C-alpha positions as CSV (number, residue, x, y, z in Angstrom):
1,M,-2.2,9.7,0.8
2,V,-5.4,11.1,2.0
3,D,-3.4,14.3,3.0
4,S,-1.9,14.6,-0.5
5,F,-5.4,14.3,-2.1
6,I,-6.6,17.1,0.0
7,R,-3.8,19.5,-0.3
8,L,-3.4,19.1,-4.1
9,L,-7.3,19.6,-4.6
10,K,-7.1,22.8,-2.2
11,D,-4.0,24.1,-3.9
12,N,-5.8,23.9,-7.3
13,N,-8.8,26.0,-5.7
14,H,-11.3,23.1,-4.9
15,E,-13.4,23.2,-1.8
16,V,-12.7,19.9,0.3
17,E,-14.6,18.6,3.2
18,F,-13.1,15.5,5.1
19,F,-15.3,13.4,6.7
20,S,-13.7,10.6,9.1
21,R,-13.9,8.3,12.1
22,D,-10.8,7.7,14.3
23,S,-10.9,4.1,15.8
24,S,-7.5,4.1,17.5
25,S,-8.7,4.8,20.8
26,L,-11.1,1.4,20.5
27,R,-8.4,-1.2,19.6
28,N,-7.1,-2.1,23.3
29,S,-10.4,-2.6,25.0
30,P,-13.2,-5.3,24.8
31,A,-15.7,-2.7,24.7
32,G,-14.1,-0.9,22.1
33,F,-13.7,-4.0,19.9
34,L,-17.6,-4.8,20.2
35,W,-18.3,-0.9,19.5
36,A,-16.3,-1.0,16.3
37,T,-17.7,-4.3,15.2
38,I,-21.4,-3.2,15.5
39,N,-20.6,0.1,13.7
40,S,-18.8,-2.0,11.0
41,F,-22.2,-3.3,10.0
42,Y,-24.5,-0.2,10.6
43,S,-23.7,3.0,12.3
44,R,-26.8,5.3,12.7
45,S,-24.9,8.1,14.2
46,T,-22.4,8.0,11.3
47,L,-25.1,8.1,8.6
48,K,-26.6,10.8,10.4
49,E,-23.6,12.9,10.4
50,L,-22.8,12.3,7.0
51,E,-26.4,13.1,5.7
52,T,-26.1,16.6,7.5
53,L,-22.8,17.1,5.9
54,L,-24.2,16.3,2.4
55,N,-26.9,18.6,2.8
56,R,-24.8,21.5,3.9
57,F,-21.7,21.2,1.5
58,K,-23.6,19.8,-1.5
59,P,-20.5,18.1,-3.0
60,D,-20.2,17.4,-6.5
61,I,-18.3,14.2,-5.9
62,V,-17.7,12.0,-3.1
63,Q,-14.4,10.0,-2.8
64,V,-14.5,7.1,-0.4
65,Q,-11.3,6.0,1.0
66,N,-11.9,3.5,4.1
67,I,-15.4,2.4,5.5
68,Y,-14.1,0.0,8.4
69,P,-14.6,-0.1,11.3
70,L,-16.6,3.1,12.2
71,I,-18.5,4.0,8.9
72,S,-20.0,0.9,7.5
73,P,-20.9,0.1,3.8
74,H,-24.5,1.7,4.1
75,I,-22.7,5.1,3.3
76,F,-22.8,4.1,-0.6
77,R,-26.5,4.2,-0.6
78,L,-26.9,7.3,1.2
79,I,-24.6,9.1,-0.8
80,K,-26.4,7.9,-4.2
81,K,-29.6,8.9,-2.7
82,H,-28.4,12.5,-2.8
83,K,-27.3,11.9,-6.4
84,V,-23.8,12.6,-6.0
85,P,-21.3,10.5,-7.8
86,V,-18.9,8.2,-5.8
87,V,-15.3,7.4,-6.4
88,M,-13.6,4.8,-4.3
89,R,-10.0,4.7,-4.0
90,C,-8.7,1.1,-3.0
91,A,-5.1,1.1,-1.7
92,N,-5.6,-2.6,-0.7
93,Y,-7.7,-5.6,-1.6
94,R,-10.3,-5.4,1.4
95,L,-12.9,-5.5,-1.0
96,F,-12.0,-9.0,-1.9
97,C,-10.1,-10.1,1.0
98,P,-10.9,-9.8,4.8
99,T,-7.3,-8.9,5.6
100,G,-6.8,-6.8,2.4
101,L,-3.6,-8.6,1.8
102,M,-4.5,-11.7,-0.3
103,L,-2.2,-13.9,2.0
104,R,-2.7,-17.1,4.2
105,D,0.3,-18.6,5.9
106,N,2.3,-16.1,4.3
107,K,1.5,-17.3,0.8
108,I,-0.7,-15.9,-1.8
109,C,-4.3,-16.7,-1.4
110,E,-7.4,-15.6,-3.6
111,K,-10.3,-17.9,-2.2
112,C,-12.3,-15.2,-0.9
113,A,-12.3,-13.1,-3.9
114,T,-14.7,-14.8,-6.2
115,R,-16.3,-17.4,-3.8
116,T,-17.1,-16.4,0.1
117,H,-15.2,-14.3,2.7
118,L,-16.0,-16.8,5.3
119,F,-12.9,-18.5,4.1
120,G,-11.1,-15.8,6.3
121,L,-13.0,-17.2,9.2
122,V,-12.3,-20.9,8.3
123,H,-8.6,-20.3,8.0
124,N,-8.4,-17.6,10.9
125,C,-6.2,-15.4,8.5
126,E,-5.9,-12.9,11.2
127,N,-4.3,-15.2,13.6
128,N,-6.9,-14.1,16.0
129,I,-10.2,-15.9,16.0
130,A,-12.3,-12.9,17.0
131,R,-11.0,-10.3,14.5
132,S,-10.9,-13.2,11.8
133,F,-14.5,-13.9,12.5
134,V,-15.5,-10.1,12.4
135,Y,-13.5,-9.3,9.3
136,A,-15.0,-12.2,7.5
137,I,-18.7,-11.5,8.6
138,R,-18.5,-7.9,7.7
139,N,-17.0,-8.4,4.3
140,E,-19.6,-11.2,3.6
141,Y,-22.4,-8.8,4.7
142,A,-21.5,-6.4,2.2
143,R,-21.2,-9.0,-0.7
144,V,-24.4,-10.8,0.1
145,F,-26.5,-7.6,0.3
146,D,-24.4,-5.9,-2.5
147,L,-24.0,-2.6,-0.5
148,I,-20.8,-1.4,-2.4
149,H,-20.5,-2.3,-6.1
150,P,-23.8,-1.0,-7.4
151,Y,-23.0,2.5,-5.8
152,V,-19.4,3.0,-7.0
153,D,-19.0,4.9,-10.2
154,A,-15.5,4.7,-10.5
155,Y,-12.4,2.9,-8.6
156,I,-9.1,4.0,-8.2
157,V,-6.2,1.7,-7.7
158,P,-2.5,2.7,-7.9
159,S,-1.2,0.1,-10.4
160,L,-2.3,-1.7,-13.5
161,F,-1.6,-5.0,-11.6
162,Q,-4.3,-4.1,-9.2
163,K,-6.6,-3.0,-11.9
164,S,-6.0,-6.4,-13.6
165,K,-7.0,-8.4,-10.4
166,F,-10.0,-6.3,-9.8
167,S,-11.2,-6.9,-13.4
168,S,-10.6,-10.7,-12.9
169,W,-12.6,-10.7,-9.7
170,G,-15.7,-9.1,-11.6
171,V,-15.2,-5.5,-11.5
172,D,-16.2,-3.5,-14.9
173,P,-12.8,-2.7,-16.1
174,K,-14.3,0.5,-17.4
175,K,-14.9,1.7,-13.9
176,I,-11.3,1.0,-12.8
177,H,-8.9,4.0,-13.2
178,V,-5.3,3.6,-12.6
179,L,-4.0,6.5,-10.6
180,P,-0.3,5.9,-9.1
181,N,0.6,7.3,-5.8
182,V,2.0,10.7,-5.8
183,L,5.6,10.9,-5.3
184,Q,6.6,13.7,-2.8
185,P,9.2,16.4,-3.6
186,L,12.5,15.7,-1.6
187,E,12.9,18.3,1.3
188,Q,16.5,18.4,0.3
189,T,17.7,17.8,-3.2
190,A,19.3,14.3,-3.5
191,N,23.0,14.5,-4.0
192,S,23.5,14.0,-7.9
193,K,27.2,12.8,-7.2
194,F,27.5,8.8,-7.1
195,K,27.9,7.6,-3.7
196,L,28.3,3.8,-3.7
197,G,27.1,3.3,-0.2
198,D,28.3,0.6,2.3
199,Y,25.2,-1.6,3.3
200,V,22.3,-3.1,1.9
201,G,19.1,-1.3,3.0
202,Y,15.4,-2.3,3.7
203,A,12.8,0.5,4.5
204,G,9.1,-0.3,5.1
205,R,6.8,-2.1,7.7
206,I,8.6,-4.9,9.5
207,S,6.2,-7.5,8.8
208,P,5.9,-11.1,7.5
209,E,4.3,-10.2,4.0
210,K,7.1,-7.9,3.3
211,G,9.7,-10.8,3.2
212,I,11.6,-9.8,6.1
213,Q,12.6,-13.5,7.1
214,L,13.8,-13.9,3.5
215,I,16.0,-10.8,4.2
216,L,17.4,-12.3,7.4
217,D,17.9,-15.6,5.8
218,S,19.9,-14.1,2.9
219,A,21.8,-12.2,5.4
220,K,23.2,-15.5,7.2
221,L,24.4,-16.8,3.9
222,L,26.1,-13.5,3.3
223,P,27.9,-12.8,6.3
224,H,30.3,-10.6,4.6
225,I,27.5,-8.1,3.7
226,P,26.1,-5.4,6.0
227,F,22.4,-5.0,6.2
228,K,20.2,-2.1,7.6
229,L,16.6,-2.3,8.2
230,A,14.4,0.7,8.7
231,G,10.6,0.8,9.8
232,H,8.1,0.0,12.3
233,G,7.2,-3.3,13.3
234,L,5.0,-5.0,16.0
235,G,6.8,-6.2,19.1
236,S,4.8,-9.5,18.8
237,Y,6.5,-10.1,15.5
238,V,10.1,-8.4,15.7
239,N,10.7,-10.1,18.9
240,T,10.4,-13.6,17.1
241,L,13.0,-12.4,14.4
242,D,16.7,-13.9,14.7
243,F,18.7,-11.0,13.7
244,P,22.3,-12.3,12.5
245,D,25.3,-10.2,13.7
246,N,25.5,-8.6,10.0
247,V,22.0,-7.0,10.4
248,E,21.1,-3.9,12.3
249,Y,17.5,-3.0,13.0
250,L,17.1,0.8,13.1
251,G,13.6,1.1,13.8
252,M,11.4,4.1,12.5
253,L,13.3,7.0,10.9
254,N,12.1,10.3,10.3
255,G,13.5,13.5,8.6
256,N,17.2,13.7,7.8
257,D,17.9,10.2,9.5
258,F,15.7,8.9,6.6
259,T,17.1,10.7,4.1
260,N,20.6,9.7,5.2
261,F,19.7,6.1,5.3
262,Y,19.0,6.3,1.7
263,Q,21.9,8.1,0.5
264,N,24.5,5.8,2.7
265,C,23.0,2.4,1.5
266,R,24.4,0.7,-1.6
267,F,21.0,-0.3,-2.9
268,L,17.8,-1.4,-1.5
269,V,15.8,-4.8,-1.4
270,I,12.0,-5.1,-1.2
271,P,11.3,-9.0,-1.2
272,S,7.6,-8.8,-0.7
273,Q,5.7,-11.8,-0.4
274,W,2.1,-10.2,-1.3
275,Y,0.5,-8.5,-4.4
276,E,2.4,-5.1,-3.6
277,T,-0.4,-2.4,-4.9
278,F,2.2,0.1,-5.6
279,G,5.5,0.0,-3.9
280,L,6.0,3.7,-2.8
281,V,9.5,2.9,-1.0
282,A,10.7,1.5,-4.3
283,L,10.1,5.0,-5.9
284,E,11.7,6.6,-3.0
285,A,14.8,4.9,-3.4
286,L,15.0,5.5,-7.0
287,Q,14.3,9.2,-6.0
288,H,17.5,9.1,-3.9
289,N,19.4,7.4,-7.1
290,K,19.6,4.1,-5.5
291,P,19.1,0.7,-7.4
292,V,16.6,-1.8,-6.2
293,I,16.2,-5.3,-5.9
294,A,12.5,-6.3,-5.7
295,S,10.2,-9.4,-5.7
296,K,8.9,-10.1,-9.3
297,I,5.1,-9.7,-7.9
298,G,2.5,-7.0,-7.9
299,A,3.0,-3.6,-8.9
300,L,6.7,-3.8,-8.1
301,Q,7.2,-4.9,-11.9
302,E,5.7,-1.6,-12.9
303,T,8.4,0.3,-11.1
304,I,11.6,-1.6,-11.0
305,L,12.8,-2.3,-14.6
306,D,14.9,-5.4,-14.6
307,G,18.6,-4.7,-15.5
308,E,17.9,-1.0,-16.0
309,N,17.5,0.6,-12.5
310,G,17.6,-2.9,-10.4
311,F,16.8,-6.5,-10.6
312,L,13.4,-8.6,-10.1
313,F,13.4,-12.1,-8.7
314,P,10.9,-14.7,-8.2
315,H,9.4,-13.6,-5.0
316,D,9.7,-16.9,-3.1
317,D,13.2,-17.9,-4.4
318,L,15.8,-17.6,-1.8
319,N,18.6,-18.7,-3.9
320,S,17.7,-16.0,-6.9
321,F,17.6,-13.3,-4.2
322,I,20.8,-14.1,-2.8
323,E,22.5,-14.3,-6.2
324,K,21.0,-10.8,-7.1
325,I,22.3,-9.2,-3.7
326,N,25.7,-10.7,-4.3
327,Q,26.1,-9.5,-8.1
328,L,25.2,-6.2,-7.2
329,W,27.2,-5.9,-4.0
330,K,30.3,-7.0,-6.2
331,R,29.8,-4.9,-9.1
332,P,30.1,-1.2,-8.2
333,D,30.0,-0.4,-11.9
334,L,26.6,-1.9,-12.1
335,V,25.4,0.2,-9.1
336,E,26.4,3.3,-10.6
337,K,24.8,2.4,-13.9
338,F,21.6,1.4,-12.4
339,S,22.0,4.8,-10.0
340,L,22.3,6.9,-13.3
341,N,19.0,5.5,-14.4
342,A,17.0,5.4,-11.2
343,S,15.4,8.8,-11.3
344,T,14.9,9.0,-14.9
345,S,11.4,10.1,-15.7
346,L,10.1,9.8,-11.9
347,E,8.8,13.4,-12.0
348,H,6.9,12.9,-15.3
349,R,5.3,9.7,-14.1
350,F,4.9,10.2,-10.6
351,G,5.0,14.0,-10.0
352,E,2.3,16.1,-8.1
353,K,1.2,17.7,-11.8
354,T,0.7,14.4,-13.4
355,F,-1.1,13.0,-10.5
356,Y,-3.5,16.2,-10.3
357,R,-4.4,16.1,-14.0
358,S,-5.1,12.2,-13.8
359,L,-7.4,12.7,-10.7
360,L,-9.3,15.5,-12.6
361,T,-10.0,13.6,-15.5
362,I,-11.2,10.7,-13.2
363,Y,-13.6,13.0,-11.3
364,Q,-14.7,14.8,-14.6
365,S,-15.5,11.1,-16.1
366,V,-18.1,10.5,-13.3
367,V,-19.4,13.9,-13.0
368,N,-20.2,14.4,-16.6
């Protein structure tokens, strides 16, 4: 998404400077982890380099995407010292939850949102005591010293659902702007001719919060229906999964392979178990004229219209999920009906022109 912001702004004749830090090389060593931990709280070198950039570039606005682990929340005070408006885009719930997912033991949890982030340590929410300690302490540090909220002029969130949550946790709703993720144009035009497809598809991260276990449990009870899963997953999790014979794990797909995956599936399933902030995969499926069966949770409810372009089901109800899969699999006429509705109004709601106009409106509101 960062690339989309930069490209659209530059395409519309805005000057853009990108300030970032790459922590990927620090993840696999104790020394790297310690260095990243220290910088999560305060990074003198980062502040010095950012101030040099602010003095040279003199921006009209600064948009903050992510501050951890190498940037630290102290940048907000520095930016405001230069009298520059700050917009913060929140693609997850990191401001209110050390993990960013609002999950504990694969169930929704909001304990840290309005009380203390130390619950993330108490419950070892990262399943790694060192990471849980660092994530909880750095969030609590920013909260106790109020290093973020007083300096943010506007928050960008991708869904009305996320806005409602931020508001309920104490953020001024007047500061929260909904800007759905931009839908990238297809590299090749989706085939407008209806194609039924011969398997149930899943695309996305292979991780517990995405409801992968729910898919596998359903597949075991629906042995006559083939499933295909596409996406990246950590070996430590994927290797624990018991794939039944009717489930094929394809791994990460790109380019034409990914396009063919969408075009050849009958419909997509997204049984998320967390507060999805947007659900870009759901839009991609609809863009390919494919219906979606999704959890009735988070922002998925804003994209999937129950009974029009797919089905919604209670996120923790296996029987309901199975019933929806079975119903859609047995009803080619219903699949075709949903397919015809799938891509209606997508460009108007999520296209680049709409995205750019909305982004500019947000920027102008804080600059003015």
